[in-house]
Each structure stands twice: as C-alpha cells, then as structure tokens.
N, C-alpha and C positions, 0 to 999 in steps of 0.2 A: 667382639665375640667372633670366633672362627666359624667357618661354614659348617664344620662337624658339630660344634656346640649348638649352633642355631638349629640344625636338623634334629639333634637329640632332644631339644626342647619341643620342637614341633611334633616329634614322635610321641613324646610324653603327653602332650595335649591331645593328640589324635586318639589316645586310648579311651578318652571319654568325650571327645568333641568331633562330631562328624565333619564339621567345616574344616578342621585342621587335617583330618584324613584326606579330605578333598584336595588340599594343597599337595599332599604327598602323591596322590593319584595323578594330578596334573604334571607333577615333576617327572614321573617315571613311566607313565602309560605308553608313550610313543616308543621308548626304548624296549619295554617289555613286549609290546606288540610286534616290533621289528624282529626281535629274537624268535618269538613264537611263529611268526609268519614264515621266516626262513626255514625253521625246523619242520613245519607242517606243509608248506607250499599251498595252503588254501586259506583265502581271506576270511571266509565264514568261520572255519574252525579256529583260525587265529583270533578272531574277535571273541568267540565263545570262550576259548581258553584264557585269553587275557582277562576277561571279566571274572573268570573263576579264580585267577591268580589273586586279584584284589579282593574278591569275596573271602578267600581263605586268609588273606593278609589281615583284613579287618576283624575276622573271627578269632585269629590267634594273636593279634597285636597285644592284648593285655598280658600275655606271657612272654612277649619279645624282650630279650635282654641284649644290650649292645656288648659285643665281645671284641672290640677293636677293629671291626670291619664295617664298611659302609652299609646303610640300610638297603641299598640296591642289591648287594650280594644276597641278602635274605630273600628279596623278591625274586631274583633270578633262580635261586634254589627252588622256590615254589614252582616257578615256571618250568624249570628243568624236569622236575618230578612229574608235573602234569603232562608235559610233552612226551616223556618216556611212557607214561600210561597210555597216552593217545596212540603212540606207535604200536604198543602191544595189542591194542584193540583194532588196529587196521590190518587189512590183508595186503596192504601196499605200503611203500615208502616213497612219497612224492616230495621232492625238494625243489624249490625255485633256484635259478642260477644265483651264485654268490654275488655277481655284480648287481643284480636286481636288489638284493638285500642291502648292499653297500650304498647304492643310489638312494634307497628309501631312508636309510638310517639317519637319525638326527646327528650323531657325532660325525666329524670329518674323517676321511680316510687316514689311516696311519701311514707314515712314510714308508714303512717296511713293506707295505702291500702295493706300492706304486712302482711299476716297472718302468724301464727307460722309454718304451714306446707302447702304443695301443695294442699292437699284436702280441708283444711280450706280456702285457698285463692280462690280456684275454687268456693266454696260455697259463699264467699263474693261477687265475681264477678257476680255470677248468681243472687244473691239477688239484686245487683245494677241494673242488666239488667231487673228486673221486676218492677222497679220504673217507675212512670210517666215520660214523656219526660223532663219536666222542672227540675225534681230532678236529672235525669241522667246528664243533662247539668250542673247543679250546681256541681255535684261530679267531672265531667271532669275538669271544670275550677278551682275548688278548689284544688284537689289533684294531677291532672296530670299537669296542667299549672300553679299551685301554685299562683293563683290570690287571691287578698284580697277581702273582702266582697264588698268594694266600687267599685272595678274593675268589679266584677261579676254583681253588680247592673247596671253598665253602659252597660254591654253586654246584660243583660236580660231586661233592661228597668224598673228596680224596684229600690226602695230606699235601702240604705244600711241596714236600720232596717228591711225591708221586707226580704232581703236576710238572715240576721241573724236568723229571725224566721223560714224561709223555711229550712235553714241549720239544725237548731235544730230539727225540725219535721222530716227531712230526716234521721238524725242519729237515732232518736227513732224508725222510721219505719224499718231501716236496722237492728237494734238490735232485734226488735221483729221478723222480717222475719228470721234472722239467728237462733233465738231460736226455732221458729216453724220448721225450716228445720232440726235442730239437734234432736228435739223431734220426728219428723216423721222418720228420719233415724234410730234412736236407739229404737224407741217404748217406750221412757221414757223421762222424763225431762232432759235437758242437765245438766251435772255435772258442778260444779263451775270451771270457768277458761277455759272451753272447747269452748265457743262461742268466735270467734275472736273479739278483742277489736277495737272499732271505737272511736278514740279520738277526742274531741272537738278542733276546731282551736282556735287560740288566738284572731282573729279579724274577 
C-alpha cells in the first residue's frame, strides 16, 4: 500500500474516529505551526491559530474529498485563510526572520535556498524577507515544504498557471534584489558568480 493510499484510509477513519484524527494531527501539527509562526511572528498567536486550523479541519472533515492533492494542502489552505484574517484584524504586520523559520521547521532546507557562504545565505534570506506576503508564502511552501505548484495553488487559492507565473516573477525579483544588495555593499556592480543562484523549479 502506498503512502497516499495509507493516508486516504486514515482520513476516512478520522471522519468518525477521534484517535485516527489524532494521528493526522501529530503528523502535521509541527509543519502547520511553523508556517503560522512565520506568518504571524508571535508564538501565542501561532499556537491559537494552529489549534483553530485543526478545529476547523475536524469540523469539516466529513465533507473533505480527495482531489489528487495531499491532505496537507487542505490543512495549509485552512491555515492560509486564518492567517489572512489575522492580518486583517491586526494594525501591524510582524514577521520573524526567515532563517528563524527555516531553523525551526521540521523539513530540511532545500538546496535552492543554500548559498555558497553564510554571508550570501543571510543576504538571500533578507531579500526574501523584503518580498510581499504572498511571495514569501510561495517561497516557504516551495522550498521549505517542497510543495508542487498545484499544491501551492490549492493553498493560496490560485490556479497552477498563476502560481508558475508568480514563482517566475518572484525569482526575478529576488535576483534583482540580490544584485542591488551586492552593488550597495561593494559600491560597484557584482562580479560574475558572486550573486547567490536561485534555481527554477521543475513544476
């Protein structure tokens, strides 16, 4: 039995079995909390919102239908909506540094986000932190949680094609920001090979 089939059976059981839902909770709670913590920058709010994610999940689980995407995409979609509502209710937008998020996150760092040296890596993370919220979300889901464009589209409520376009524009913006930062730091144009490389994903 494949991992997807095993999870599908677990989800079906969880619709009427609290213990089965507990297994789903244990499987995903750290990843959801990490995402919410980065987007809110507040541990207390992140804990509260993460609890609400799973409260909504268990409430709506009977109507959940598998559509070719992993269960985690559905949970991230709930989290994404709750965080968006949280930001609308706040008079501020506080975000923790991306390197804090990556250090905390359960999955390992994606090779695309590892620069040649510590200084270059810090520059890359700082550049990501200056992106608009939706592009930061895309980078997190793409490189930290290793989601496909289709899965990210499910989370962000956009088509797969729209995510591909946003991803391409985000990479161009990052490269330009890194080049500007290098120029500002050195007082000259960056030398070839000095700007950390951001690689395009395959999907």
